[in-house]
Backbone and ligand atoms as CSV (ligand in chain L), in Angstrom:
chain,resi,resn,atom,element,x,y,z
A,1,UNK,N,N,-8.432,48.529,0.339
A,1,UNK,CA,C,-8.248,47.176,-0.173
A,1,UNK,C,C,-8.566,47.120,-1.671
A,2,UNK,N,N,-7.690,46.556,-2.433
A,2,UNK,CA,C,-7.933,46.360,-3.847
A,2,UNK,C,C,-8.586,44.981,-4.022
A,3,UNK,N,N,-9.706,44.956,-4.737
A,3,UNK,CA,C,-10.388,43.667,-4.968
A,3,UNK,C,C,-11.032,43.681,-6.341
A,4,UNK,N,N,-11.194,42.507,-6.896
A,4,UNK,CA,C,-11.913,42.396,-8.169
A,4,UNK,C,C,-13.007,41.356,-8.022
A,5,UNK,N,N,-14.063,41.537,-8.807
A,5,UNK,CA,C,-15.168,40.570,-8.771
A,5,UNK,C,C,-14.707,39.308,-9.489
A,6,UNK,N,N,-14.516,38.248,-8.714
A,6,UNK,CA,C,-14.024,37.000,-9.275
A,6,UNK,C,C,-15.158,36.242,-9.946
A,7,UNK,N,N,-16.253,36.031,-9.198
A,7,UNK,CA,C,-17.414,35.370,-9.761
A,7,UNK,C,C,-18.644,35.581,-8.906
A,8,UNK,N,N,-19.769,35.239,-9.483
A,8,UNK,CA,C,-21.051,35.225,-8.764
A,8,UNK,C,C,-21.512,33.765,-8.702
A,9,UNK,N,N,-21.763,33.290,-7.495
A,9,UNK,CA,C,-22.187,31.895,-7.271
A,9,UNK,C,C,-23.698,31.771,-7.285
A,10,UNK,N,N,-24.193,30.844,-8.073
A,10,UNK,CA,C,-25.642,30.634,-8.176
A,10,UNK,C,C,-25.958,29.196,-7.738
A,11,UNK,N,N,-26.808,29.056,-6.728
A,11,UNK,CA,C,-27.197,27.716,-6.261
A,11,UNK,C,C,-28.237,27.159,-7.215
A,12,UNK,N,N,-27.996,25.944,-7.698
A,12,UNK,CA,C,-28.956,25.298,-8.627
A,12,UNK,C,C,-29.308,23.926,-8.092
A,13,UNK,N,N,-30.516,23.474,-8.424
A,13,UNK,CA,C,-30.924,22.141,-7.989
A,13,UNK,C,C,-30.236,21.072,-8.828
A,14,UNK,N,N,-30.069,21.391,-10.119
A,14,UNK,CA,C,-29.586,20.379,-11.037
A,14,UNK,C,C,-28.762,21.073,-12.139
A,15,UNK,N,N,-27.515,20.666,-12.250
A,15,UNK,CA,C,-26.603,21.352,-13.208
A,15,UNK,C,C,-27.073,21.226,-14.651
A,16,UNK,N,N,-27.558,20.055,-15.038
A,16,UNK,CA,C,-27.975,19.855,-16.398
A,16,UNK,C,C,-29.150,20.784,-16.766
A,17,UNK,N,N,-30.090,20.918,-15.855
A,17,UNK,CA,C,-31.224,21.825,-16.058
A,17,UNK,C,C,-30.736,23.265,-16.152
A,18,UNK,N,N,-29.798,23.614,-15.264
A,18,UNK,CA,C,-29.265,24.991,-15.274
A,18,UNK,C,C,-28.528,25.261,-16.577
A,19,UNK,N,N,-27.780,24.265,-17.060
A,19,UNK,CA,C,-27.020,24.484,-18.299
A,19,UNK,C,C,-27.939,24.558,-19.513
A,20,UNK,N,N,-29.090,23.934,-19.434
A,20,UNK,CA,C,-30.052,24.034,-20.541
A,20,UNK,C,C,-30.434,25.488,-20.730
A,21,UNK,N,N,-30.429,26.293,-19.650
A,21,UNK,CA,C,-30.674,27.718,-19.810
A,21,UNK,C,C,-29.395,28.488,-20.080
A,22,UNK,N,N,-28.440,28.440,-19.140
A,22,UNK,CA,C,-27.256,29.317,-19.216
A,22,UNK,C,C,-26.395,29.033,-20.411
A,23,UNK,N,N,-26.192,27.759,-20.753
A,23,UNK,CA,C,-25.358,27.426,-21.890
A,23,UNK,C,C,-26.154,27.385,-23.213
A,24,UNK,N,N,-27.280,26.653,-23.176
A,24,UNK,CA,C,-27.981,26.365,-24.440
A,24,UNK,C,C,-28.881,27.542,-24.858
A,25,UNK,N,N,-29.703,28.058,-23.954
A,25,UNK,CA,C,-30.609,29.119,-24.336
A,25,UNK,C,C,-29.915,30.471,-24.357
A,26,UNK,N,N,-29.152,30.779,-23.310
A,26,UNK,CA,C,-28.472,32.070,-23.244
A,26,UNK,C,C,-27.211,32.074,-24.095
A,27,UNK,N,N,-26.642,30.898,-24.300
A,27,UNK,CA,C,-25.500,30.773,-25.223
A,27,UNK,C,C,-24.159,31.098,-24.583
A,28,UNK,N,N,-24.079,31.030,-23.259
A,28,UNK,CA,C,-22.825,31.347,-22.588
A,28,UNK,C,C,-21.805,30.226,-22.814
A,29,UNK,N,N,-20.535,30.640,-22.841
A,29,UNK,CA,C,-19.415,29.713,-22.923
A,29,UNK,C,C,-19.315,28.917,-21.618
A,30,UNK,N,N,-18.934,27.659,-21.733
A,30,UNK,CA,C,-18.835,26.797,-20.549
A,30,UNK,C,C,-17.369,26.550,-20.246
A,31,UNK,N,N,-16.999,26.745,-18.999
A,31,UNK,CA,C,-15.634,26.472,-18.536
A,31,UNK,C,C,-15.549,25.145,-17.855
A,32,UNK,N,N,-14.729,25.087,-16.831
A,32,UNK,CA,C,-14.479,23.826,-16.133
A,32,UNK,C,C,-15.596,23.484,-15.153
A,33,UNK,N,N,-15.730,22.163,-14.938
A,33,UNK,CA,C,-16.546,21.676,-13.826
A,33,UNK,C,C,-15.551,21.210,-12.772
A,34,UNK,N,N,-15.852,21.598,-11.539
A,34,UNK,CA,C,-14.919,21.243,-10.466
A,34,UNK,C,C,-15.671,20.671,-9.285
A,35,UNK,N,N,-15.199,19.540,-8.782
A,35,UNK,CA,C,-15.725,19.000,-7.533
A,35,UNK,C,C,-14.986,19.691,-6.395
A,36,UNK,N,N,-15.700,20.236,-5.432
A,36,UNK,CA,C,-15.080,20.840,-4.247
A,36,UNK,C,C,-15.538,20.049,-3.024
A,37,UNK,N,N,-14.786,18.955,-2.697
A,37,UNK,CA,C,-15.221,18.073,-1.619
A,37,UNK,C,C,-15.362,18.798,-0.303
A,38,UNK,N,N,-14.534,19.811,-0.036
A,38,UNK,CA,C,-14.591,20.514,1.258
A,38,UNK,C,C,-15.926,21.248,1.411
A,39,UNK,N,N,-16.562,21.603,0.279
A,39,UNK,CA,C,-17.839,22.304,0.372
A,39,UNK,C,C,-19.000,21.444,-0.127
A,40,UNK,N,N,-18.699,20.188,-0.489
A,40,UNK,CA,C,-19.722,19.236,-0.960
A,40,UNK,C,C,-20.537,19.819,-2.103
A,41,UNK,N,N,-19.834,20.356,-3.088
A,41,UNK,CA,C,-20.506,20.896,-4.269
A,41,UNK,C,C,-19.752,20.530,-5.538
A,42,UNK,N,N,-20.483,20.585,-6.616
A,42,UNK,CA,C,-19.944,20.520,-7.961
A,42,UNK,C,C,-20.148,21.932,-8.559
A,43,UNK,N,N,-19.053,22.513,-9.037
A,43,UNK,CA,C,-19.093,23.888,-9.500
A,43,UNK,C,C,-18.815,23.947,-11.003
A,44,UNK,N,N,-19.755,24.505,-11.730
A,44,UNK,CA,C,-19.583,24.709,-13.200
A,44,UNK,C,C,-19.357,26.174,-13.461
A,45,UNK,N,N,-18.177,26.499,-13.986
A,45,UNK,CA,C,-17.883,27.914,-14.246
A,45,UNK,C,C,-18.270,28.282,-15.689
A,46,UNK,N,N,-18.821,29.501,-15.816
A,46,UNK,CA,C,-19.175,30.069,-17.085
A,46,UNK,C,C,-18.436,31.380,-17.207
A,47,UNK,N,N,-17.299,31.443,-17.896
A,47,UNK,CA,C,-16.503,32.665,-17.938
A,47,UNK,C,C,-17.247,33.805,-18.592
A,48,UNK,N,N,-17.094,34.995,-17.988
A,48,UNK,CA,C,-17.732,36.223,-18.502
A,48,UNK,C,C,-16.685,37.308,-18.472
A,49,UNK,N,N,-15.802,37.322,-19.444
A,49,UNK,CA,C,-14.711,38.309,-19.435
A,49,UNK,C,C,-13.823,38.140,-18.219
A,50,UNK,N,N,-13.711,39.234,-17.418
A,50,UNK,CA,C,-12.847,39.200,-16.242
A,50,UNK,C,C,-13.470,38.451,-15.082
A,51,UNK,N,N,-14.755,38.142,-15.198
A,51,UNK,CA,C,-15.421,37.490,-14.081
A,51,UNK,C,C,-16.091,36.204,-14.594
A,52,UNK,N,N,-16.975,35.619,-13.823
A,52,UNK,CA,C,-17.628,34.363,-14.223
A,52,UNK,C,C,-18.880,34.160,-13.403
A,53,UNK,N,N,-19.766,33.348,-13.952
A,53,UNK,CA,C,-20.839,32.751,-13.145
A,53,UNK,C,C,-20.346,31.388,-12.689
A,54,UNK,N,N,-20.772,31.003,-11.493
A,54,UNK,CA,C,-20.441,29.690,-10.957
A,54,UNK,C,C,-21.765,29.027,-10.593
A,55,UNK,N,N,-22.128,27.982,-11.326
A,55,UNK,CA,C,-23.338,27.245,-11.005
A,55,UNK,C,C,-22.962,26.158,-10.000
A,56,UNK,N,N,-23.679,26.141,-8.886
A,56,UNK,CA,C,-23.325,25.252,-7.784
A,56,UNK,C,C,-24.409,24.241,-7.519
A,57,UNK,N,N,-24.049,22.964,-7.670
A,57,UNK,CA,C,-24.969,21.876,-7.376
A,57,UNK,C,C,-24.408,21.118,-6.164
A,58,UNK,N,N,-25.297,20.873,-5.186
A,58,UNK,CA,C,-24.882,20.146,-3.998
A,58,UNK,C,C,-24.586,18.694,-4.336
A,59,UNK,N,N,-23.555,18.129,-3.716
A,59,UNK,CA,C,-23.281,16.721,-3.903
A,59,UNK,C,C,-23.668,15.890,-2.670
A,60,UNK,N,N,-24.184,16.587,-1.653
A,60,UNK,CA,C,-24.718,15.866,-0.471
A,60,UNK,C,C,-25.753,16.779,0.180
A,61,UNK,N,N,-26.619,16.152,0.942
A,61,UNK,CA,C,-27.722,16.916,1.576
A,61,UNK,C,C,-27.207,17.815,2.657
A,62,UNK,N,N,-26.025,17.545,3.173
A,62,UNK,CA,C,-25.452,18.385,4.232
A,62,UNK,C,C,-24.735,19.611,3.703
A,63,UNK,N,N,-24.607,19.720,2.394
A,63,UNK,CA,C,-23.895,20.859,1.809
A,63,UNK,C,C,-24.611,22.172,2.051
A,64,UNK,N,N,-23.862,23.247,2.191
A,64,UNK,CA,C,-24.450,24.573,2.389
A,64,UNK,C,C,-25.360,24.952,1.205
A,65,UNK,N,N,-25.009,24.479,0.020
A,65,UNK,CA,C,-25.850,24.772,-1.145
A,65,UNK,C,C,-27.185,24.035,-1.048
A,66,UNK,N,N,-27.160,22.784,-0.583
A,66,UNK,CA,C,-28.420,22.052,-0.419
A,66,UNK,C,C,-29.308,22.753,0.598
A,67,UNK,N,N,-28.700,23.200,1.709
A,67,UNK,CA,C,-29.473,23.889,2.783
A,67,UNK,C,C,-30.022,25.203,2.291
A,68,UNK,N,N,-29.235,25.922,1.483
A,68,UNK,CA,C,-29.692,27.208,0.947
A,68,UNK,C,C,-30.907,27.008,0.005
A,69,UNK,N,N,-30.861,25.960,-0.775
A,69,UNK,CA,C,-31.956,25.692,-1.713
A,69,UNK,C,C,-33.229,25.298,-0.942
A,70,UNK,N,N,-33.060,24.539,0.139
A,70,UNK,CA,C,-34.214,24.198,0.972
A,70,UNK,C,C,-34.837,25.494,1.533
A,71,UNK,N,N,-33.990,26.400,2.027
A,71,UNK,CA,C,-34.525,27.624,2.675
A,71,UNK,C,C,-35.036,28.642,1.681
A,72,UNK,N,N,-34.308,28.860,0.617
A,72,UNK,CA,C,-34.624,30.004,-0.277
A,72,UNK,C,C,-34.886,29.631,-1.732
A,73,UNK,N,N,-34.724,28.342,-2.043
A,73,UNK,CA,C,-34.802,27.948,-3.456
A,73,UNK,C,C,-33.532,28.303,-4.183
A,74,UNK,N,N,-33.447,27.967,-5.486
A,74,UNK,CA,C,-32.260,28.300,-6.255
A,74,UNK,C,C,-32.127,29.827,-6.419
A,75,UNK,N,N,-30.914,30.265,-6.719
A,75,UNK,CA,C,-30.706,31.717,-6.952
A,75,UNK,C,C,-29.311,32.120,-6.584
A,76,UNK,N,N,-29.071,33.445,-6.611
A,76,UNK,CA,C,-27.734,33.946,-6.281
A,76,UNK,C,C,-27.392,33.563,-4.844
A,77,UNK,N,N,-26.244,32.931,-4.668
A,77,UNK,CA,C,-25.857,32.411,-3.353
A,77,UNK,C,C,-24.735,33.251,-2.720
A,78,UNK,N,N,-23.753,33.651,-3.520
A,78,UNK,CA,C,-22.674,34.475,-2.993
A,78,UNK,C,C,-22.023,35.260,-4.120
A,79,UNK,N,N,-21.309,36.316,-3.724
A,79,UNK,CA,C,-20.405,36.930,-4.675
A,79,UNK,C,C,-18.989,36.770,-4.137
A,80,UNK,N,N,-18.046,36.619,-5.028
A,80,UNK,CA,C,-16.673,36.371,-4.639
A,80,UNK,C,C,-15.766,37.478,-5.087
A,81,UNK,N,N,-15.099,38.067,-4.114
A,81,UNK,CA,C,-14.131,39.127,-4.359
A,81,UNK,C,C,-12.746,38.536,-4.225
A,82,UNK,N,N,-11.909,38.770,-5.228
A,82,UNK,CA,C,-10.538,38.291,-5.194
A,82,UNK,C,C,-9.643,39.349,-4.573
A,83,UNK,N,N,-8.873,38.937,-3.567
A,83,UNK,CA,C,-7.974,39.866,-2.886
A,83,UNK,C,C,-6.551,39.305,-2.959
A,84,UNK,N,N,-5.571,40.185,-2.737
A,84,UNK,CA,C,-4.159,39.781,-2.845
A,84,UNK,C,C,-3.707,38.989,-1.633
A,85,UNK,N,N,-4.206,39.397,-0.473
A,85,UNK,CA,C,-3.697,38.797,0.802
A,85,UNK,C,C,-4.911,38.532,1.692
A,86,UNK,N,N,-5.381,37.297,1.598
A,86,UNK,CA,C,-6.611,36.928,2.306
A,86,UNK,C,C,-6.414,36.998,3.836
A,87,UNK,N,N,-5.287,36.503,4.316
A,87,UNK,CA,C,-5.075,36.506,5.770
A,87,UNK,C,C,-5.060,37.927,6.310
A,88,UNK,N,N,-4.429,38.852,5.590
A,88,UNK,CA,C,-4.399,40.257,6.043
A,88,UNK,C,C,-5.780,40.884,5.972
A,89,UNK,N,N,-6.556,40.527,4.943
A,89,UNK,CA,C,-7.917,41.066,4.814
A,89,UNK,C,C,-8.780,40.582,5.982
A,90,UNK,N,N,-8.672,39.300,6.315
A,90,UNK,CA,C,-9.447,38.761,7.450
A,90,UNK,C,C,-9.032,39.403,8.768
A,91,UNK,N,N,-7.721,39.607,8.940
A,91,UNK,CA,C,-7.249,40.238,10.169
A,91,UNK,C,C,-7.833,41.628,10.322
A,92,UNK,N,N,-7.858,42.359,9.206
A,92,UNK,CA,C,-8.410,43.714,9.234
A,92,UNK,C,C,-9.889,43.708,9.555
A,93,UNK,N,N,-10.636,42.754,8.980
A,93,UNK,CA,C,-12.079,42.659,9.258
A,93,UNK,C,C,-12.311,42.272,10.714
A,94,UNK,N,N,-11.504,41.328,11.222
A,94,UNK,CA,C,-11.645,40.906,12.620
A,94,UNK,C,C,-11.395,42.098,13.564
A,95,UNK,N,N,-10.399,42.907,13.219
A,95,UNK,CA,C,-10.082,44.103,14.045
A,95,UNK,C,C,-11.266,45.053,14.104
A,96,UNK,N,N,-12.044,45.091,13.025
A,96,UNK,CA,C,-13.172,45.998,12.970
A,96,UNK,C,C,-14.440,45.364,13.574
A,97,UNK,N,N,-14.319,44.113,14.035
A,97,UNK,CA,C,-15.472,43.458,14.637
A,97,UNK,C,C,-16.482,42.937,13.646
A,98,UNK,N,N,-16.043,42.761,12.383
A,98,UNK,CA,C,-16.956,42.257,11.355
A,98,UNK,C,C,-17.201,40.769,11.615
A,99,UNK,N,N,-18.458,40.344,11.536
A,99,UNK,CA,C,-18.788,38.973,11.763
A,99,UNK,C,C,-18.392,38.124,10.552
A,100,UNK,N,N,-17.570,37.105,10.806
A,100,UNK,CA,C,-17.048,36.247,9.744
A,100,UNK,C,C,-17.618,34.842,9.901
A,101,UNK,N,N,-17.795,34.157,8.761
A,101,UNK,CA,C,-18.125,32.727,8.820
A,101,UNK,C,C,-16.840,31.948,9.057
A,102,UNK,N,N,-15.791,32.350,8.341
A,102,UNK,CA,C,-14.481,31.682,8.464
A,102,UNK,C,C,-13.487,32.670,9.079
A,103,UNK,N,N,-12.953,32.354,10.232
A,103,UNK,CA,C,-11.973,33.225,10.862
A,103,UNK,C,C,-10.610,33.113,10.166
A,104,UNK,N,N,-10.409,31.969,9.494
A,104,UNK,CA,C,-9.118,31.725,8.849
A,104,UNK,C,C,-9.355,31.212,7.436
A,105,UNK,N,N,-8.398,31.470,6.527
A,105,UNK,CA,C,-8.540,30.951,5.151
A,105,UNK,C,C,-8.652,29.427,5.129
A,106,UNK,N,N,-9.462,28.925,4.196
A,106,UNK,CA,C,-9.548,27.486,4.003
A,106,UNK,C,C,-9.488,27.177,2.507
A,107,UNK,N,N,-9.211,25.887,2.159
A,107,UNK,CA,C,-9.038,25.551,0.748
A,107,UNK,C,C,-10.336,25.724,-0.033
A,108,UNK,N,N,-10.235,26.349,-1.212
A,108,UNK,CA,C,-11.383,26.507,-2.119
A,108,UNK,C,C,-11.070,25.853,-3.461
A,109,UNK,N,N,-11.831,26.197,-4.460
A,109,UNK,CA,C,-11.671,25.613,-5.776
A,109,UNK,C,C,-10.326,26.014,-6.396
A,110,UNK,N,N,-9.768,25.092,-7.157
A,110,UNK,CA,C,-8.578,25.388,-7.959
A,110,UNK,C,C,-7.359,25.752,-7.158
A,111,UNK,N,N,-7.227,25.222,-5.925
A,111,UNK,CA,C,-6.048,25.492,-5.131
A,111,UNK,C,C,-6.051,26.875,-4.495
A,112,UNK,N,N,-7.209,27.563,-4.573
A,112,UNK,CA,C,-7.293,28.891,-3.965
A,112,UNK,C,C,-7.502,28.775,-2.451
A,113,UNK,N,N,-7.390,29.893,-1.770
A,113,UNK,CA,C,-7.792,30.005,-0.370
A,113,UNK,C,C,-9.024,30.877,-0.334
A,114,UNK,N,N,-9.992,30.511,0.499
A,114,UNK,CA,C,-11.252,31.261,0.575
A,114,UNK,C,C,-11.654,31.467,2.024
A,115,UNK,N,N,-12.504,32.438,2.239
A,115,UNK,CA,C,-13.164,32.637,3.545
A,115,UNK,C,C,-14.423,33.435,3.298
A,116,UNK,N,N,-15.465,33.123,4.048
A,116,UNK,CA,C,-16.751,33.828,3.901
A,116,UNK,C,C,-16.986,34.835,4.997
A,117,UNK,N,N,-17.548,35.967,4.601
A,117,UNK,CA,C,-18.024,36.991,5.541
A,117,UNK,C,C,-19.476,36.703,5.815
A,118,UNK,N,N,-19.909,36.877,7.050
A,118,UNK,CA,C,-21.323,36.581,7.352
A,118,UNK,C,C,-22.234,37.613,6.672
A,119,UNK,N,N,-23.350,37.144,6.067
A,119,UNK,CA,C,-24.254,38.067,5.372
A,119,UNK,C,C,-24.792,39.189,6.271
A,120,UNK,N,N,-24.889,38.941,7.571
A,120,UNK,CA,C,-25.416,39.967,8.471
A,120,UNK,C,C,-24.504,41.211,8.508
A,121,UNK,N,N,-23.239,41.019,8.113
A,121,UNK,CA,C,-22.299,42.152,8.100
A,121,UNK,C,C,-22.296,42.887,6.764
A,122,UNK,N,N,-22.979,42.307,5.764
A,122,UNK,CA,C,-22.817,42.805,4.381
A,122,UNK,C,C,-24.168,43.020,3.716
A,123,UNK,N,N,-25.126,43.552,4.476
A,123,UNK,CA,C,-26.417,43.913,3.889
A,123,UNK,C,C,-27.094,42.692,3.251
A,124,UNK,N,N,-26.934,41.549,3.885
A,124,UNK,CA,C,-27.634,40.373,3.438
A,124,UNK,C,C,-26.965,39.588,2.328
A,125,UNK,N,N,-25.762,40.049,1.916
A,125,UNK,CA,C,-25.035,39.351,0.845
A,125,UNK,C,C,-23.962,38.470,1.464
A,126,UNK,N,N,-23.952,37.209,1.052
A,126,UNK,CA,C,-22.852,36.318,1.428
A,126,UNK,C,C,-21.652,36.641,0.546
A,127,UNK,N,N,-20.579,37.122,1.165
A,127,UNK,CA,C,-19.386,37.478,0.388
A,127,UNK,C,C,-18.290,36.471,0.689
A,128,UNK,N,N,-17.756,35.899,-0.394
A,128,UNK,CA,C,-16.612,35.017,-0.299
A,128,UNK,C,C,-15.382,35.821,-0.708
A,129,UNK,N,N,-14.364,35.767,0.103
A,129,UNK,CA,C,-13.080,36.357,-0.239
A,129,UNK,C,C,-12.175,35.241,-0.737
A,130,UNK,N,N,-11.419,35.542,-1.779
A,130,UNK,CA,C,-10.601,34.489,-2.384
A,130,UNK,C,C,-9.204,35.023,-2.716
A,131,UNK,N,N,-8.224,34.193,-2.446
A,131,UNK,CA,C,-6.841,34.500,-2.858
A,131,UNK,C,C,-6.387,33.386,-3.765
A,132,UNK,N,N,-5.968,33.764,-4.971
A,132,UNK,CA,C,-5.520,32.762,-5.934
A,132,UNK,C,C,-4.200,32.140,-5.493
A,133,UNK,N,N,-3.959,30.889,-5.893
A,133,UNK,CA,C,-2.701,30.244,-5.493
A,133,UNK,C,C,-1.513,30.991,-6.086
A,134,UNK,N,N,-0.408,30.981,-5.381
A,134,UNK,CA,C,0.811,31.555,-5.903
A,134,UNK,C,C,0.876,33.060,-5.829
A,135,UNK,N,N,0.001,33.676,-5.040
A,135,UNK,CA,C,0.086,35.144,-4.909
A,135,UNK,C,C,0.650,35.512,-3.559
L,1,CO,CO,CO,-17.963,30.568,-5.493
């Protein structure tokens, strides 16, 4: 499978506080802010060449990001690998018995399709697979 590192997602309690470090102190360029209602998060992208950091602030207490912060505090939440054919990648993982969070692609940020692999299958790392629109 050919894949590229799309972004690294970081759970934050408060975007403004996070930006005071990542944008102001570290001096990183700031990209778009995106509301992702399906995941109840606000996502602030910080482009880093071919990849990006994604700062994730929960917009409701039921959001996976809010629950992650309660359990583990802020920090790296997931890494996202971009693939050409998400449905085929998921089918291949299912065939191998890999534990998935999402059995089927669902809508993600920017019109993409996404699906998560369960961290228990990936050495404790939550991996998001993403297919860009129009591929
Ligand atoms: Co992400």
